[in-house]
Backbone bond lengths (Angstrom), bond angles and torsions (degrees), N, CA, C in turn:
res aa  C-N    CA-C-N  psi(-1)  N-CA   C-N-CA  omega(-1)  CA-C   N-CA-C  phi
1 X - - - 1.439 - - 1.520 108.39 -
2 X 1.303 117.65 148.69 1.453 123.10 -178.82 1.514 112.07 -81.20
3 X 1.339 115.40 -174.50 1.461 121.03 179.00 1.520 109.73 -149.52
4 X 1.318 115.08 148.92 1.455 121.54 170.79 1.515 107.01 -94.36
5 X 1.330 117.19 129.31 1.454 122.02 -178.83 1.524 108.39 -119.54
6 X 1.334 115.60 117.28 1.462 121.45 178.30 1.515 108.30 -93.21
7 X 1.340 116.14 133.61 1.463 120.59 178.59 1.520 108.88 -151.70
8 X 1.330 115.04 175.72 1.457 121.01 178.45 1.521 110.29 -100.13
9 X 1.312 114.47 145.20 1.466 120.35 171.15 1.537 107.68 -83.89
10 X 1.315 116.94 173.13 1.460 121.08 179.56 1.526 112.58 -65.12
11 X 1.341 117.03 -22.93 1.468 120.82 179.32 1.532 112.12 -91.77
12 X 1.335 117.40 16.87 1.470 125.39 178.15 1.527 113.84 67.75
13 X 1.310 118.20 14.13 1.454 119.96 171.34 1.521 108.12 -91.73
14 X 1.321 115.56 162.91 1.466 121.03 -175.49 1.519 110.95 -100.84
15 X 1.315 115.44 153.80 1.461 122.41 176.59 1.520 107.70 -148.11
16 X 1.320 116.15 164.63 1.450 119.71 168.88 1.508 108.70 -131.75
17 X 1.308 114.85 148.26 1.459 120.93 174.94 1.522 107.25 -120.47
18 X 1.314 115.33 151.47 1.456 120.22 172.51 1.510 106.44 -107.21
19 X 1.335 116.12 123.66 1.452 120.76 -178.94 1.526 110.23 -107.72
20 X 1.302 115.23 150.19 1.458 121.50 179.79 1.520 110.66 -75.51
21 X 1.315 116.02 177.43 1.460 121.78 176.72 1.515 111.09 -60.98
22 X 1.321 116.93 -27.11 1.466 121.69 -178.83 1.527 112.49 -92.26
23 X 1.339 117.46 1.53 1.459 121.07 177.24 1.516 115.38 91.37
24 X 1.329 118.46 5.11 1.467 121.61 178.65 1.530 109.67 -83.16
25 X 1.324 116.84 139.28 1.461 120.86 176.74 1.524 108.54 -70.32
26 X 1.333 116.26 129.19 1.463 121.09 176.99 1.522 109.71 -97.28
27 X 1.344 116.77 -46.72 1.459 119.21 175.38 1.513 110.64 -146.81
28 X 1.333 114.97 160.52 1.458 123.08 177.33 1.516 108.25 -124.19
29 X 1.322 115.99 134.59 1.461 120.97 -178.75 1.527 110.85 -74.47
30 X 1.306 114.47 170.94 1.454 120.48 169.65 1.527 107.76 -73.51
31 X 1.324 117.49 174.80 1.467 121.76 -177.31 1.524 111.79 -81.46
32 X 1.327 114.56 148.60 1.456 123.29 174.40 1.519 107.67 -125.29
33 X 1.329 116.76 138.79 1.454 120.18 -178.87 1.526 111.85 -73.09
34 X 1.329 116.95 -37.71 1.460 121.56 -177.08 1.521 111.20 -117.94
35 X 1.334 116.44 148.86 1.454 120.70 -177.15 1.525 112.29 -62.91
36 X 1.336 117.70 -41.06 1.459 118.69 -178.50 1.530 111.35 -64.50
37 X 1.334 117.66 -29.67 1.469 120.09 175.81 1.530 110.20 -66.64
38 X 1.312 115.91 -39.35 1.459 121.25 177.67 1.531 110.09 -64.47
39 X 1.328 116.80 -45.31 1.463 121.03 178.26 1.521 111.00 -60.93
40 X 1.345 116.47 -41.70 1.464 120.53 177.43 1.525 110.76 -64.01
41 X 1.332 116.92 -36.84 1.459 121.22 177.47 1.517 111.66 -61.61
42 X 1.324 117.00 -41.54 1.461 121.44 177.80 1.526 109.54 -64.04
43 X 1.320 117.19 -49.22 1.467 121.12 -178.11 1.529 111.29 -62.15
44 X 1.319 116.27 -41.67 1.473 120.55 178.82 1.529 110.01 -62.92
45 X 1.322 115.97 -40.76 1.456 119.43 179.00 1.522 111.41 -65.90
46 X 1.332 116.76 -44.22 1.464 120.52 -179.20 1.529 111.36 -58.96
47 X 1.317 116.81 -39.44 1.467 121.67 -178.33 1.526 111.61 -72.61
48 X 1.324 117.14 -35.42 1.467 120.05 -172.48 1.526 113.82 -112.38
49 X 1.335 117.94 22.46 1.462 120.84 -178.78 1.531 111.64 -60.46
50 X 1.315 117.43 -31.24 1.472 120.68 -179.53 1.522 112.10 -63.85
51 X 1.337 117.20 -27.71 1.465 120.01 -179.30 1.531 112.79 -98.31
52 X 1.316 116.82 5.51 1.470 120.45 179.97 1.524 110.15 -69.39
53 X 1.326 115.04 149.30 1.462 119.58 174.89 1.530 108.49 -120.20
54 X 1.311 114.69 149.60 1.459 122.18 -175.14 1.519 108.18 -125.41
55 X 1.321 116.85 121.23 1.462 121.30 176.04 1.517 107.88 -104.44
56 X 1.326 116.26 123.29 1.469 121.61 -177.84 1.523 110.26 -91.87
57 X 1.332 115.07 144.16 1.458 122.27 -179.89 1.524 109.70 -136.04
58 X 1.320 114.90 162.20 1.453 122.14 174.51 1.524 107.72 -129.54
59 X 1.337 116.53 129.63 1.458 120.52 -179.77 1.527 110.08 -77.46
60 X 1.317 115.83 169.12 1.460 120.45 178.02 1.534 111.52 -66.27
61 X 1.326 116.86 -19.06 1.471 121.23 178.80 1.527 112.33 -94.01
62 X 1.333 116.94 8.12 1.451 120.08 175.77 1.516 115.74 84.93
63 X 1.313 117.68 13.29 1.468 121.57 177.92 1.532 108.30 -93.44
64 X 1.319 116.46 153.07 1.462 122.03 -177.16 1.528 110.44 -113.33
65 X 1.331 116.29 147.05 1.456 121.40 175.26 1.523 108.18 -157.35
66 X 1.324 115.63 171.97 1.457 119.66 176.85 1.521 110.29 -136.10
67 X 1.324 114.47 157.28 1.456 121.63 172.02 1.516 106.65 -111.65
68 X 1.309 115.04 138.76 1.453 121.95 -175.88 1.527 109.26 -104.85
69 X 1.329 116.49 130.44 1.454 122.35 -178.69 1.521 110.79 -124.54
70 X 1.333 115.65 140.46 1.458 122.05 167.56 1.517 105.57 -112.62
71 X 1.306 116.15 108.55 1.460 119.83 -171.75 1.518 108.36 66.78
72 X 1.316 116.11 -125.09 1.472 121.51 178.52 1.525 112.01 -96.11
73 X 1.332 117.53 -4.31 1.458 121.82 -173.89 1.531 112.11 -89.49
74 X 1.331 115.55 124.69 1.468 121.56 174.84 1.520 107.30 -74.84
75 X 1.330 117.24 120.52 1.454 122.79 -173.92 1.518 112.01 -104.94
76 X 1.337 117.43 -39.59 1.466 119.90 -172.84 1.525 110.75 -157.58
77 X 1.331 114.19 164.68 1.465 122.18 176.26 1.523 107.82 -129.87
78 X 1.317 115.44 138.23 1.468 119.56 -177.53 1.520 111.29 -79.21
79 X 1.328 113.67 170.36 1.456 119.27 171.22 1.527 107.25 -74.37
80 X 1.307 117.51 172.57 1.461 121.82 179.22 1.529 109.30 -86.43
81 X 1.323 115.78 138.89 1.461 123.03 -179.85 1.524 109.65 -118.10
82 X 1.328 116.09 158.17 1.461 120.21 -178.79 1.527 112.58 -84.64
83 X 1.330 117.39 -26.17 1.467 120.05 -178.86 1.523 110.30 -134.99
84 X 1.309 114.90 160.03 1.457 120.56 177.60 1.530 110.80 -68.17
85 X 1.324 116.99 -30.94 1.461 121.09 177.50 1.530 111.28 -63.16
86 X 1.320 117.35 -39.97 1.466 120.99 178.17 1.529 111.31 -66.58
87 X 1.328 116.79 -35.52 1.469 120.38 175.02 1.518 109.35 -59.73
88 X 1.321 116.54 -47.00 1.455 120.80 -178.77 1.530 111.30 -64.34
89 X 1.321 117.46 -37.36 1.463 120.41 177.20 1.532 110.65 -64.06
90 X 1.325 117.18 -38.44 1.470 121.00 176.11 1.516 111.45 -62.94
91 X 1.317 116.56 -44.10 1.468 121.38 177.95 1.522 110.20 -62.94
92 X 1.322 116.81 -44.13 1.466 120.76 -179.97 1.525 111.05 -60.67
93 X 1.324 116.79 -39.15 1.461 120.26 179.81 1.529 110.85 -66.19
94 X 1.318 116.86 -38.72 1.463 120.71 177.32 1.523 110.17 -61.52
95 X 1.323 116.37 -50.94 1.469 121.10 -177.78 1.531 110.73 -60.89
96 X 1.310 116.57 -38.63 1.462 120.51 -175.77 1.533 112.94 -76.08
97 X 1.338 118.38 -40.08 1.453 120.78 -169.10 1.530 116.33 -113.38
98 X 1.304 120.04 -15.90 1.469 120.65 -171.96 1.528 112.82 -60.62
99 X 1.304 118.03 -40.75 1.467 119.63 -175.72 1.526 113.06 -67.18
100 X 1.327 118.43 -20.94 1.470 121.10 -178.57 1.531 112.67 -113.64
101 X 1.309 117.53 7.40 1.465 121.30 -177.81 1.522 111.38 -77.96
102 X 1.327 114.76 149.49 1.453 120.06 178.68 1.525 110.44 -81.27
103 X 1.341 114.93 163.63 1.454 121.63 178.91 1.524 108.16 -113.61
104 X 1.327 116.35 125.49 1.457 122.26 177.36 1.518 107.99 -112.74
105 X 1.319 117.61 129.17 1.465 121.35 -177.07 1.526 109.64 -112.04
106 X 1.330 116.01 107.64 1.457 122.07 176.79 1.525 111.47 -109.84
107 X 1.320 117.50 20.08 1.455 120.63 -174.54 1.521 113.67 -75.11
108 X 1.321 118.32 -23.26 1.463 121.24 -177.33 1.511 113.06 -88.73
109 X 1.314 117.85 -19.09 1.449 120.68 -171.71 1.525 110.32 -116.29
110 X 1.329 117.02 106.70 1.460 121.12 179.36 1.531 111.60 -71.30
111 X 1.320 116.63 -32.79 1.457 120.93 -178.28 1.520 109.57 -110.33
112 X 1.300 116.17 88.99 1.449 120.47 -177.74 1.519 110.44 -74.79
113 X 1.318 116.23 -42.68 1.462 121.17 -179.08 1.520 108.63 -108.82
114 X 1.308 115.62 90.47 1.461 121.29 -177.28 1.531 108.88 -83.60
115 X 1.339 116.14 140.22 1.466 121.04 179.60 1.501 111.71 -62.04
């Protein structure tokens, strides 16, 4: 099962990523100014994942990705994939596991693995 990981961006805003069962990032959310807004974004997504829509794109370099929408709101953008089949597998994993995935919050600790 995947996991939602909350962390800080370099500009001190918050984001969450959804990682696969193997630990690969599937998508990254847009930025949130406050941590509780980010947490609410994760919870809102978990509840309404069934109604999410995914728009697939292809870059000029031949890489594939998708944008994730809840209603009309753009929520997240996926990582780049080499094939359209891999994009679909990422989407399938989100639909299957997002509602039951755990939330990990690493936003308070800059040094997770201390020497």
